[in-house]
MDTraj code that builds the backbone (N, CA, C; nanometers):
import mdtraj as md
import numpy as np

residues = "MET GLU PRO VAL SER ALA SER GLY THR SER LEU ARG ILE GLN VAL LEU GLN ALA ASP ILE THR ALA LEU ALA VAL ASP ALA ILE VAL ASN ALA ALA ASN GLU ALA LEU LEU GLY GLY GLY GLY VAL ASP GLY ALA ILE HIS ARG ALA ALA GLY PRO ARG LEU LEU ALA GLU CYS ALA ALA LEU PRO GLU VAL ARG PRO GLY VAL ARG CYS PRO THR GLY GLU ALA ARG ALA THR GLY GLY HIS ARG LEU HIS ALA ARG HIS VAL ILE HIS THR VAL GLY PRO VAL TRP GLN GLY GLY HIS ALA ASP GLU ALA THR LEU LEU ALA ALA CYS TYR ARG ALA SER LEU GLN LEU ALA ALA LEU ARG GLY ALA HIS SER ILE ALA PHE PRO ALA ILE SER CYS GLY VAL TYR GLY TYR PRO ALA GLU LEU ALA VAL PRO LEU ALA VAL SER THR VAL HIS ASP TRP LEU LEU ARG ASP THR PRO PRO ARG GLN VAL VAL PHE CYS CYS PHE ASP ALA ALA MET THR ALA ARG TYR ARG ASP ALA VAL ALA ALA VAL LEU PRO ALA PRO SER GLU ALA".split()
xyz = np.array([
    [-2.2708, 6.1969, -1.8314],
    [-2.2345, 6.3137, -1.7484],
    [-2.1668, 6.3822, -1.8988],
    [-2.1870, 6.5384, -1.8969],
    [-2.1365, 6.6189, -2.0122],
    [-2.0339, 6.6518, -1.9428],
    [-1.9512, 6.6394, -2.0220],
    [-1.8043, 6.7146, -2.0070],
    [-1.8266, 6.8946, -2.0173],
    [-1.7345, 6.9484, -1.9136],
    [-1.7809, 7.0921, -1.9391],
    [-1.6403, 7.1467, -1.9411],
    [-1.5876, 7.2471, -2.0379],
    [-1.4708, 7.2776, -2.0254],
    [-1.4267, 7.4155, -1.9682],
    [-1.3021, 7.3994, -1.9005],
    [-1.2747, 7.5155, -1.8131],
    [-1.1133, 7.4884, -1.8404],
    [-1.0453, 7.6138, -1.8659],
    [-0.8981, 7.6584, -1.8861],
    [-0.8361, 7.5540, -1.9689],
    [-0.9156, 7.5160, -2.0952],
    [-0.8638, 7.4225, -2.1593],
    [-0.8552, 7.2561, -2.1464],
    [-0.9294, 7.2364, -2.0095],
    [-0.9152, 7.1050, -1.9566],
    [-1.0730, 7.0649, -1.9638],
    [-1.0769, 6.9372, -2.0164],
    [-1.2240, 6.8857, -1.9814],
    [-1.2580, 6.8276, -1.8735],
    [-1.3445, 6.8813, -1.8025],
    [-1.4061, 6.8524, -1.6729],
    [-1.5092, 6.7707, -1.6680],
    [-1.5627, 6.6829, -1.5863],
    [-1.6790, 6.6354, -1.5594],
    [-1.7337, 6.6501, -1.4425],
    [-1.8069, 6.7243, -1.4024],
    [-1.8735, 6.7514, -1.2675],
    [-2.0284, 6.7304, -1.3158],
    [-2.0994, 6.6364, -1.2190],
    [-2.2517, 6.6464, -1.2236],
    [-2.3245, 6.6716, -1.0961],
    [-2.4183, 6.7148, -1.0980],
    [-2.4930, 6.7089, -0.9826],
    [-2.6086, 6.6478, -0.9945],
    [-2.6599, 6.5359, -0.8959],
    [-2.7658, 6.4644, -0.9099],
    [-2.8444, 6.4653, -0.7794],
    [-2.9677, 6.4544, -0.7912],
    [-3.0562, 6.4141, -0.6645],
    [-3.0728, 6.2716, -0.6812],
    [-3.0124, 6.1860, -0.5574],
    [-3.0286, 6.0442, -0.6070],
    [-2.9859, 5.9743, -0.4502],
    [-2.9892, 5.8478, -0.4462],
    [-2.9222, 5.7634, -0.3461],
    [-2.7773, 5.7286, -0.3883],
    [-2.7147, 5.7951, -0.3112],
    [-2.5541, 5.7852, -0.3342],
    [-2.5162, 5.6063, -0.3046],
    [-2.5946, 5.5426, -0.2497],
    [-2.5339, 5.4138, -0.2348],
    [-2.5878, 5.3078, -0.3690],
    [-2.6607, 5.3674, -0.4624],
    [-2.7082, 5.3209, -0.5944],
    [-2.6372, 5.3643, -0.7084],
    [-2.5383, 5.4428, -0.7046],
    [-2.4581, 5.5039, -0.8095],
    [-2.3637, 5.4212, -0.8273],
    [-2.3568, 5.4031, -0.9628],
    [-2.2586, 5.3316, -1.0543],
    [-2.1129, 5.4249, -1.0572],
    [-2.0355, 5.4381, -0.9946],
    [-1.9196, 5.5119, -0.9710],
    [-1.8106, 5.4244, -0.9012],
    [-1.6962, 5.4729, -0.9430],
    [-1.5924, 5.3787, -0.8740],
    [-1.5796, 5.3938, -0.7238],
    [-1.6122, 5.5122, -0.6771],
    [-1.5909, 5.5280, -0.5383],
    [-1.7031, 5.6408, -0.4813],
    [-1.7636, 5.5765, -0.3684],
    [-1.8475, 5.6974, -0.2970],
    [-1.8032, 5.7516, -0.1770],
    [-1.8221, 5.8592, -0.1361],
    [-1.7685, 5.9229, -0.0350],
    [-1.8753, 5.8839, 0.1045],
    [-1.7993, 5.8572, 0.2253],
    [-1.9066, 5.8800, 0.3297],
    [-1.8784, 5.9827, 0.4258],
    [-2.0001, 6.0396, 0.4370],
    [-1.9761, 6.1344, 0.5496],
    [-1.9714, 6.0656, 0.7045],
    [-1.8692, 6.0450, 0.7296],
    [-1.8758, 5.9245, 0.8453],
    [-1.8272, 6.0384, 0.9826],
    [-1.8296, 5.9304, 1.0837],
    [-1.7997, 5.9774, 1.2006],
    [-1.6486, 5.9249, 1.2299],
    [-1.5633, 5.9733, 1.3476],
    [-1.4322, 5.9725, 1.3733],
    [-1.4106, 5.7941, 1.3903],
    [-1.5032, 5.7457, 1.4584],
    [-1.4886, 5.6041, 1.4870],
    [-1.5190, 5.5060, 1.3897],
    [-1.5710, 5.5610, 1.2671],
    [-1.6020, 5.4775, 1.1469],
    [-1.6869, 5.3438, 1.1772],
    [-1.7581, 5.3568, 1.2667],
    [-1.8530, 5.2151, 1.2862],
    [-2.0019, 5.2605, 1.2785],
    [-2.0323, 5.3186, 1.1679],
    [-2.1635, 5.3649, 1.1140],
    [-2.2133, 5.4694, 1.2098],
    [-2.3276, 5.4865, 1.1474],
    [-2.4106, 5.6089, 1.2270],
    [-2.5343, 5.6352, 1.1661],
    [-2.5938, 5.7679, 1.1582],
    [-2.7192, 5.7981, 1.0916],
    [-2.6762, 5.8550, 0.9671],
    [-2.7799, 5.9139, 0.8932],
    [-2.7645, 5.9844, 0.7778],
    [-2.7101, 5.8844, 0.6686],
    [-2.6188, 5.9763, 0.5864],
    [-2.5483, 5.8790, 0.4711],
    [-2.4762, 5.7702, 0.5315],
    [-2.4224, 5.7784, 0.6435],
    [-2.3003, 5.7134, 0.7137],
    [-2.4105, 5.5854, 0.7074],
    [-2.5310, 5.5779, 0.7874],
    [-2.5980, 5.4763, 0.8133],
    [-2.6257, 5.3955, 0.6671],
    [-2.6796, 5.4804, 0.5762],
    [-2.7518, 5.4516, 0.4609],
    [-2.6206, 5.3417, 0.3722],
    [-2.5144, 5.4047, 0.3916],
    [-2.3865, 5.3192, 0.3090],
    [-2.3541, 5.1876, 0.3869],
    [-2.3809, 5.1996, 0.5372],
    [-2.3288, 5.0996, 0.5945],
    [-2.4517, 4.9790, 0.5747],
    [-2.5595, 5.0320, 0.5722],
    [-2.6851, 4.9072, 0.5425],
    [-2.6806, 4.8569, 0.4071],
    [-2.6473, 4.9289, 0.3147],
    [-2.6479, 4.8988, 0.1723],
    [-2.5292, 4.8373, 0.1503],
    [-2.4124, 4.8443, 0.2108],
    [-2.2706, 4.7675, 0.1817],
    [-2.2749, 4.6539, 0.2797],
    [-2.3584, 4.6215, 0.3525],
    [-2.3662, 4.5165, 0.4380],
    [-2.2600, 4.4917, 0.5342],
    [-2.2620, 4.3996, 0.6422],
    [-2.1744, 4.3808, 0.7580],
    [-2.0352, 4.3437, 0.7254],
    [-1.9963, 4.3268, 0.6024],
    [-1.8404, 4.3426, 0.5901],
    [-1.7780, 4.4569, 0.5965],
    [-1.8631, 4.5778, 0.5467],
    [-1.8092, 4.7081, 0.5502],
    [-1.7739, 4.7374, 0.6967],
    [-1.8762, 4.7008, 0.8108],
    [-1.8488, 4.7335, 0.9277],
    [-1.7225, 4.6557, 1.0016],
    [-1.6953, 4.5553, 0.9295],
    [-1.5991, 4.4814, 0.9873],
    [-1.4628, 4.5290, 0.9345],
    [-1.4509, 4.5970, 0.8119],
    [-1.3571, 4.6425, 0.7615],
    [-1.3063, 4.7488, 0.8244],
    [-1.3932, 4.8335, 0.8711],
    [-1.3873, 4.9740, 0.9253],
    [-1.3398, 4.9491, 1.0626],
    [-1.3944, 4.8095, 1.1325],
    [-1.3379, 4.8094, 1.2680],
    [-1.1954, 4.7583, 1.2511],
    [-1.1608, 4.7007, 1.1674],
    [-1.0084, 4.6481, 1.1583],
    [-0.9323, 4.7561, 1.1397],
    [-0.9906, 4.8966, 1.1017],
    [-0.8398, 4.9786, 1.0531],
    [-0.8118, 5.0236, 1.2115],
    [-0.6733, 5.0674, 1.2054],
    [-0.6032, 5.1093, 1.3410],
    [-0.6767, 5.2601, 1.3849],
    [-0.6768, 5.2508, 1.5150],
    [-0.7136, 5.3581, 1.5565],
    [-0.6063, 5.4502, 1.5999],
    [-0.6063, 5.5959, 1.5515],
    [-0.5056, 5.7009, 1.5875],
    [-0.4957, 5.7277, 1.7418],
    [-0.5924, 5.7036, 1.8135],
    [-0.6128, 5.7365, 1.9454],
    [-0.7684, 5.6849, 1.9825],
    [-0.7667, 5.6573, 2.1121],
    [-0.8875, 5.5576, 2.1545],
    [-1.0150, 5.6050, 2.0823],
    [-1.0901, 5.5371, 2.0275],
    [-1.2113, 5.5391, 1.9352],
    [-1.1994, 5.6496, 1.8182],
    [-1.0579, 5.6715, 1.7936],
    [-1.0483, 5.7384, 1.6641],
    [-0.9786, 5.6739, 1.5410],
    [-1.0787, 5.6493, 1.4255],
    [-0.9769, 5.5759, 1.3180],
    [-0.9680, 5.6785, 1.1951],
    [-1.0525, 5.7716, 1.2180],
    [-1.0177, 5.8866, 1.1167],
    [-1.0489, 6.0082, 1.1707],
    [-0.9446, 6.0929, 1.1928],
    [-0.9572, 6.2410, 1.2527],
    [-1.0352, 6.3099, 1.1579],
    [-1.1248, 6.4179, 1.2006],
    [-1.1613, 6.5208, 1.1198],
    [-1.0756, 6.5844, 1.0356],
    [-1.1160, 6.5950, 0.8830],
    [-1.0549, 6.6368, 0.7850],
    [-0.9557, 6.5371, 0.7062],
    [-0.9511, 6.4237, 0.7782],
    [-0.8949, 6.3046, 0.7166],
    [-0.9901, 6.2085, 0.6371],
    [-0.9319, 6.1343, 0.5664],
    [-1.0015, 6.0201, 0.5065],
    [-0.9460, 5.8803, 0.5015],
    [-1.0225, 5.7775, 0.5024],
    [-0.9882, 5.6380, 0.4896],
    [-1.0418, 5.5848, 0.3811],
    [-0.9956, 5.4729, 0.3210],
    [-1.0535, 5.3972, 0.2228],
    [-1.0852, 5.2725, 0.2661],
    [-1.1928, 5.1854, 0.2300],
    [-1.2312, 5.0336, 0.2377],
    [-1.2824, 5.0137, 0.0961],
    [-1.3289, 4.8840, 0.0838],
    [-1.3835, 4.8150, -0.0276],
    [-1.5425, 4.8727, -0.0329],
    [-1.6082, 4.8474, -0.1411],
    [-1.7689, 4.9056, -0.1445],
    [-1.8626, 4.7516, -0.1005],
    [-1.7889, 4.6570, -0.1019],
    [-1.8821, 4.5172, -0.0657],
    [-1.9884, 4.5083, -0.1419],
    [-2.1122, 4.5315, -0.0849],
    [-2.2264, 4.5053, -0.1678],
    [-2.2876, 4.6315, -0.2668],
    [-2.2314, 4.7531, -0.2424],
    [-2.2310, 4.8679, -0.3342],
    [-2.2070, 4.8447, -0.4788],
    [-2.2624, 4.9417, -0.5746],
    [-2.2028, 4.9422, -0.7243],
    [-2.0461, 4.9716, -0.6957],
    [-2.0569, 5.0893, -0.6183],
    [-1.9122, 5.1197, -0.5959],
    [-1.8038, 5.0254, -0.5573],
    [-1.6957, 5.0388, -0.5826],
    [-1.5771, 4.9454, -0.5599],
    [-1.5049, 4.9724, -0.4385],
    [-1.5351, 5.1109, -0.4081],
    [-1.4446, 5.1553, -0.3011],
    [-1.5328, 5.2933, -0.2241],
    [-1.5251, 5.2639, -0.0956],
    [-1.5978, 5.3647, 0.0094],
    [-1.4993, 5.4316, 0.0388],
    [-1.4942, 5.5700, 0.0448],
    [-1.3928, 5.6781, 0.1028],
    [-1.4600, 5.7285, 0.2215],
    [-1.4102, 5.6916, 0.3187],
    [-1.4631, 5.7518, 0.4714],
    [-1.4304, 5.8861, 0.4838],
    [-1.4759, 6.0027, 0.5356],
    [-1.4262, 6.1265, 0.5642],
    [-1.5112, 6.1941, 0.6732],
    [-1.4412, 6.2399, 0.7468],
    [-1.5250, 6.2999, 0.8809],
    [-1.4986, 6.4503, 0.8693],
    [-1.6244, 6.5098, 0.8316],
    [-1.6394, 6.6400, 0.8422],
    [-1.6266, 6.7241, 0.9552],
    [-1.6205, 6.8653, 0.9707],
    [-1.6219, 6.9315, 1.0889],
    [-1.7464, 6.9481, 1.1457],
    [-1.7776, 6.9460, 1.2831],
    [-1.9306, 6.9903, 1.3232],
    [-1.8966, 7.1355, 1.3346],
    [-2.0205, 7.2109, 1.3089],
    [-2.0223, 7.3688, 1.2879],
    [-2.0089, 7.4095, 1.4085],
    [-1.9209, 7.5104, 1.4122],
    [-1.9214, 7.6012, 1.5654],
    [-1.8936, 7.7111, 1.5396],
    [-1.9810, 7.7748, 1.4441],
    [-1.9849, 7.9122, 1.4314],
    [-1.8906, 7.9587, 1.3248],
    [-1.7959, 7.9020, 1.2820],
    [-1.7012, 7.9391, 1.1799],
    [-1.5813, 7.9631, 1.2352],
    [-1.5536, 7.9646, 1.3542],
    [-1.4598, 8.0166, 1.4208],
    [-1.3768, 7.8870, 1.4564],
    [-1.4119, 7.7804, 1.4293],
    [-1.2969, 7.6586, 1.4511],
    [-1.2500, 7.5770, 1.3465],
    [-1.2126, 7.6756, 1.2771],
    [-1.1155, 7.6201, 1.1347],
    [-1.2061, 7.5216, 1.0379],
    [-1.3539, 7.5552, 1.0602],
    [-1.4271, 7.4444, 0.9959],
    [-1.3958, 7.4319, 0.8320],
    [-1.3762, 7.5536, 0.7932],
    [-1.3654, 7.5635, 0.6365],
    [-1.2362, 7.4704, 0.5967],
    [-1.1444, 7.5107, 0.6556],
    [-1.0170, 7.4384, 0.6281],
    [-1.0093, 7.2880, 0.6383],
    [-1.0891, 7.2749, 0.7390],
    [-1.1208, 7.1195, 0.7879],
    [-1.2194, 7.0573, 0.6768],
    [-1.3235, 7.1289, 0.6295],
    [-1.4167, 7.0691, 0.5245],
    [-1.3159, 7.0580, 0.3815],
    [-1.2513, 7.1579, 0.3512],
    [-1.1828, 7.1702, 0.2375],
    [-1.1010, 7.0319, 0.2378],
    [-1.0112, 7.0034, 0.3513],
    [-0.9486, 6.8907, 0.3706],
    [-1.0027, 6.7729, 0.3388],
    [-1.1175, 6.7529, 0.3673],
    [-1.2214, 6.6273, 0.3716],
    [-1.2094, 6.6061, 0.2132],
    [-1.2539, 6.7215, 0.1288],
    [-1.2483, 6.6982, -0.0249],
    [-1.1390, 6.6453, -0.0771],
    [-1.0189, 6.7115, -0.0510],
    [-0.9025, 6.6928, -0.0865],
    [-0.8487, 6.5639, -0.0657],
    [-0.8505, 6.5163, 0.0934],
    [-0.8232, 6.3701, 0.0973],
    [-0.8718, 6.2656, 0.0607],
    [-1.0106, 6.3154, 0.0263],
    [-1.0928, 6.1949, -0.0447],
    [-1.0806, 6.1808, -0.1654],
    [-1.0218, 6.2806, -0.2378],
    [-1.0112, 6.2729, -0.4109],
    [-0.8596, 6.1998, -0.4129],
    [-0.7785, 6.2321, -0.3230],
    [-0.6287, 6.1894, -0.2919],
    [-0.6534, 6.0352, -0.2880],
    [-0.7406, 5.9987, -0.1997],
    [-0.7590, 5.8400, -0.1654],
    [-0.8145, 5.7823, -0.2894],
    [-0.8974, 5.8201, -0.3646],
    [-0.9667, 5.7681, -0.4635],
    [-0.8559, 5.7547, -0.5925],
    [-0.7723, 5.8497, -0.6012],
    [-0.6629, 5.8482, -0.7098],
    [-0.5972, 5.7306, -0.6531],
    [-0.5291, 5.7158, -0.5352],
    [-0.4472, 5.6332, -0.5056],
    [-0.5035, 5.4771, -0.5379],
    [-0.6327, 5.4616, -0.5424],
    [-0.7043, 5.3358, -0.5417],
    [-0.7420, 5.3078, -0.6860],
    [-0.7203, 5.4219, -0.8030],
    [-0.7219, 5.4178, -0.9042],
    [-0.8498, 5.4425, -0.9407],
    [-0.9301, 5.5311, -0.8761],
    [-1.0916, 5.5621, -0.9190],
    [-1.0814, 5.6801, -1.0252],
    [-1.1617, 5.6369, -1.1322],
    [-1.1693, 5.7381, -1.2261],
    [-1.3167, 5.8363, -1.1964],
    [-1.4010, 5.7757, -1.1060],
    [-1.5089, 5.8374, -1.0656],
    [-1.5555, 5.8567, -0.9518],
    [-1.5939, 5.9498, -0.8472],
    [-1.6270, 5.9577, -0.7306],
    [-1.7548, 6.0315, -0.7229],
    [-1.8216, 5.9888, -0.6050],
    [-1.9729, 6.0775, -0.5723],
    [-1.9477, 6.1121, -0.4133],
    [-1.9829, 6.2415, -0.3889],
    [-1.9710, 6.3021, -0.2898],
    [-2.1309, 6.3378, -0.2052],
    [-2.1366, 6.3133, -0.0969],
    [-2.2506, 6.3831, -0.0061],
    [-2.2325, 6.5188, -0.0005],
    [-2.3293, 6.5736, 0.0675],
    [-2.2883, 6.7127, 0.1189],
    [-2.2430, 6.7054, 0.2653],
    [-2.1040, 6.6802, 0.2684],
    [-2.0423, 6.6609, 0.4051],
    [-2.0716, 6.7673, 0.4903],
    [-2.0967, 6.7196, 0.6124],
    [-2.1057, 6.8416, 0.7291],
    [-2.2399, 6.8905, 0.7280],
    [-2.3228, 6.8768, 0.6131],
    [-2.4408, 6.9575, 0.6199],
    [-2.5360, 6.8980, 0.6891],
    [-2.5648, 6.7778, 0.7314],
    [-2.6729, 6.7154, 0.8074],
    [-2.6466, 6.7530, 0.9472],
    [-2.6380, 6.6403, 1.0426],
    [-2.6473, 6.6405, 1.1765],
    [-2.5154, 6.7396, 1.2319],
    [-2.4417, 6.7531, 1.1575],
    [-2.2945, 6.8345, 1.2036],
    [-2.3294, 6.9811, 1.1799],
    [-2.4333, 7.0130, 1.1239],
    [-2.4926, 7.1590, 1.0940],
    [-2.4064, 7.2682, 1.0509],
    [-2.3283, 7.2458, 0.9233],
    [-2.2616, 7.3023, 0.8761],
    [-2.3458, 7.3819, 0.7583],
    [-2.3724, 7.5195, 0.7685],
    [-2.4739, 7.5870, 0.6595],
    [-2.4269, 7.5432, 0.5251],
    [-2.5263, 7.5100, 0.4572],
    [-2.5189, 7.4584, 0.3027],
    [-2.4480, 7.5695, 0.2332],
    [-2.5280, 7.7094, 0.2660],
    [-2.4763, 7.8313, 0.1726],
    [-2.3218, 7.8382, 0.2087],
    [-2.2561, 7.7856, 0.3035],
    [-2.1035, 7.7989, 0.3012],
    [-2.0435, 7.6706, 0.2480],
    [-2.1112, 7.5571, 0.3022],
    [-2.0373, 7.4412, 0.2406],
    [-2.0383, 7.4294, 0.0961],
    [-2.1453, 7.4360, 0.0619],
    [-2.1632, 7.3875, -0.1032],
    [-2.0419, 7.4682, -0.2050],
    [-2.0538, 7.5930, -0.2062],
    [-1.9772, 7.6695, -0.2708],
    [-1.8022, 7.6221, -0.2216],
    [-1.7649, 7.5777, -0.1059],
    [-1.6536, 7.5545, -0.0671],
    [-1.6038, 7.4235, -0.1203],
    [-1.7311, 7.3231, -0.1288],
    [-1.7065, 7.1873, -0.1653],
    [-1.6658, 7.1960, -0.3390],
    [-1.7601, 7.2958, -0.3948],
    [-1.7560, 7.2829, -0.5535],
    [-1.5885, 7.3526, -0.5855],
    [-1.5725, 7.4453, -0.5198],
    [-1.4504, 7.5217, -0.5479],
    [-1.3192, 7.4213, -0.5370],
    [-1.3228, 7.3445, -0.4071],
    [-1.2127, 7.2760, -0.3783],
    [-1.2028, 7.1515, -0.4743],
    [-1.3238, 7.0755, -0.5235],
    [-1.3138, 6.9837, -0.6336],
    [-1.2807, 7.0572, -0.7773],
    [-1.3277, 7.1602, -0.8194],
    [-1.2983, 7.2073, -0.9559],
    [-1.1329, 7.2300, -0.9143],
    [-1.0869, 7.2924, -0.8429],
    [-0.9360, 7.3075, -0.8058],
    [-0.8658, 7.1830, -0.8526],
    [-0.9089, 7.0876, -0.7742],
    [-0.8636, 6.9472, -0.8102],
    [-0.8776, 6.9115, -0.9351],
    [-0.9661, 6.9168, -1.0010],
    [-1.0012, 6.8939, -1.1228],
    [-0.9048, 6.9349, -1.2393],
    [-0.8864, 7.0851, -1.2079],
    [-0.7861, 7.1602, -1.2802],
    [-0.6336, 7.1027, -1.2856],
    [-0.6020, 7.0204, -1.1820],
    [-0.4775, 6.9625, -1.1885],
    [-0.4560, 6.8663, -1.2932],
    [-0.5585, 6.8047, -1.3469],
    [-0.5720, 6.7010, -1.4407],
    [-0.5065, 6.5703, -1.3682],
    [-0.5689, 6.5348, -1.2426],
    [-0.5206, 6.4075, -1.2122],
    [-0.6726, 6.3387, -1.1753],
    [-0.6528, 6.1940, -1.1609],
    [-0.7724, 6.1396, -1.1013],
    [-0.8195, 6.1599, -0.9738],
    [-0.9536, 6.1307, -0.9692],
    [-1.0521, 6.1051, -1.0223],
    [-1.1054, 6.2320, -1.1167],
    [-1.1398, 6.2041, -1.2745],
    [-1.1864, 6.3095, -1.3579],
    [-1.3312, 6.3211, -1.3631],
    [-1.4203, 6.2309, -1.2905],
    [-1.5267, 6.2355, -1.3234],
    [-1.5943, 6.2812, -1.1644],
    [-1.6738, 6.3493, -1.1288],
    [-1.7058, 6.3826, -0.9789],
    [-1.8628, 6.4237, -0.9960],
    [-1.9478, 6.3570, -0.9341],
    [-2.0773, 6.3754, -0.8820],
    [-2.0994, 6.4331, -0.7355],
    [-2.1672, 6.5300, -0.7564],
    [-2.2236, 6.5678, -0.6092],
    [-2.3726, 6.5150, -0.6180],
    [-2.3835, 6.4343, -0.4912],
    [-2.5096, 6.3467, -0.4996],
    [-2.6047, 6.4132, -0.3806],
    [-2.7327, 6.4490, -0.4127],
    [-2.7964, 6.5677, -0.2993],
    [-2.9113, 6.4555, -0.2997],
    [-2.9405, 6.4561, -0.1834],
    [-3.0780, 6.4107, -0.1014],
    [-3.2319, 6.4743, -0.1194],
    [-3.2106, 6.5948, -0.1748],
    [-3.3270, 6.6428, -0.1863],
    [-3.3237, 6.7606, -0.2940],
    [-3.4231, 6.8250, -0.3536],
    [-3.4228, 6.9303, -0.4541],
    [-3.3578, 7.0646, -0.4282],
    [-3.3444, 7.1094, -0.2912],
    [-3.3230, 7.2393, -0.2736],
    [-3.1600, 7.2362, -0.2601],
    [-3.1058, 7.0947, -0.1949],
    [-2.9730, 7.1153, -0.2184],
    [-2.8981, 7.0820, -0.3367],
    [-2.9914, 6.9905, -0.4339],
    [-2.9759, 6.9917, -0.5582],
    [-2.9375, 7.1236, -0.6530],
    [-3.0393, 7.2074, -0.6437],
    [-3.0344, 7.3454, -0.6953],
    [-2.9147, 7.4198, -0.6409],
    [-2.8858, 7.4311, -0.5147],
    [-2.8056, 7.4689, -0.4571],
    [-2.6388, 7.4491, -0.4982],
    [-2.6278, 7.3286, -0.5227],
    [-2.5107, 7.2783, -0.5886],
    [-2.4720, 7.3114, -0.7303],
    [-2.6036, 7.3040, -0.7912],
    [-2.5910, 7.3421, -0.9617],
    [-2.5624, 7.4913, -0.9542],
    [-2.6194, 7.5637, -0.8631],
    [-2.5972, 7.7243, -0.8894],
    [-2.4181, 7.7260, -0.8350],
    [-2.3777, 7.6362, -0.7464],
    [-2.2277, 7.6818, -0.7022],
    [-2.1508, 7.6037, -0.8281],
    [-2.1811, 7.4935, -0.9145],
    [-2.0887, 7.4514, -1.0244],
    [-2.0957, 7.5626, -1.1452],
    [-2.2301, 7.6045, -1.1541],
    [-2.2176, 7.6973, -1.2337],
    [-2.1420, 7.8397, -1.2185],
    [-2.1253, 7.8716, -1.1194],
    [-2.0493, 7.9677, -1.0659],
    [-1.8940, 7.9651, -1.0915],
    [-1.8595, 7.8338, -1.0854],
    [-1.7132, 7.8069, -1.0856],
    [-1.6742, 7.7825, -1.2340],
    [-1.7595, 7.7473, -1.3093],
    [-1.7395, 7.7094, -1.4746],
    [-1.7447, 7.8338, -1.5355],
    [-1.6634, 7.8592, -1.6171],
    [-1.7062, 7.9741, -1.7294],
    [-1.7935, 7.9175, -1.8294],
    [-1.8691, 8.0302, -1.8955],
    [-1.9401, 8.0043, -1.9830],
    [-1.8820, 7.9520, -2.0975],
    [-1.9314, 7.8596, -2.1796],
    [-1.8676, 7.8002, -2.3001],
    [-1.8812, 7.9013, -2.4019],
    [-1.7636, 7.9202, -2.4601],
    [-1.7266, 8.0160, -2.5576],
    [-1.8005, 8.0032, -2.6791],
    [-1.8158, 8.0695, -2.7555],
    [-1.9087, 8.0759, -2.8734],
    [-1.7964, 8.0804, -3.0100],
    [-1.7999, 8.0070, -3.0634],
    [-1.7143, 7.9811, -3.2032],
    [-1.7715, 8.0659, -3.2916],
])
top = md.Topology()
chain = top.add_chain()
for i, resn in enumerate(residues, 1):
    res = top.add_residue(resn, chain, resSeq=i)
    for name in ("N", "CA", "C"):
        top.add_atom(name, md.element.get_by_symbol(name[0]), res)
traj = md.Trajectory(xyz[None], top)
């Protein structure tokens, strides 16, 4: 990953089109459901790649109310099991309801909570999928800039994790993330 300078701080942000389960980072983020018992999309792929011990660890997490181990906007951490990543940070993004149900606040909270848990676990690198942009229906044109600006603001605080990957499933989402990253980072100054 190439460092990018912003406000005098060395930041590392990378956008990849890849399989998040194959990345060699300290933590990967799972776009989970509130039960944390697996599902479709990224959630299902992570559970399949990590193996049955991930499901067992998730099932052992306490419920905050019946059927809910992780409320929307929060995050929970488990081991990575058979993944390259040592940790899986599970977060529950908001279901898009037209933008009038505090979706932006909840989505930003997902990124901050995930970064905070990764820092507490000693992770120096973390990879995010496009949280809420799949079956939860959050429009990518709104979610991506919010994700990038939230992560960028975190990195400016100079706290771990310092290396962030936005991992995308297809070329269109990859291009969208690259444009969003370019929009928040100042152009390199010429000496």
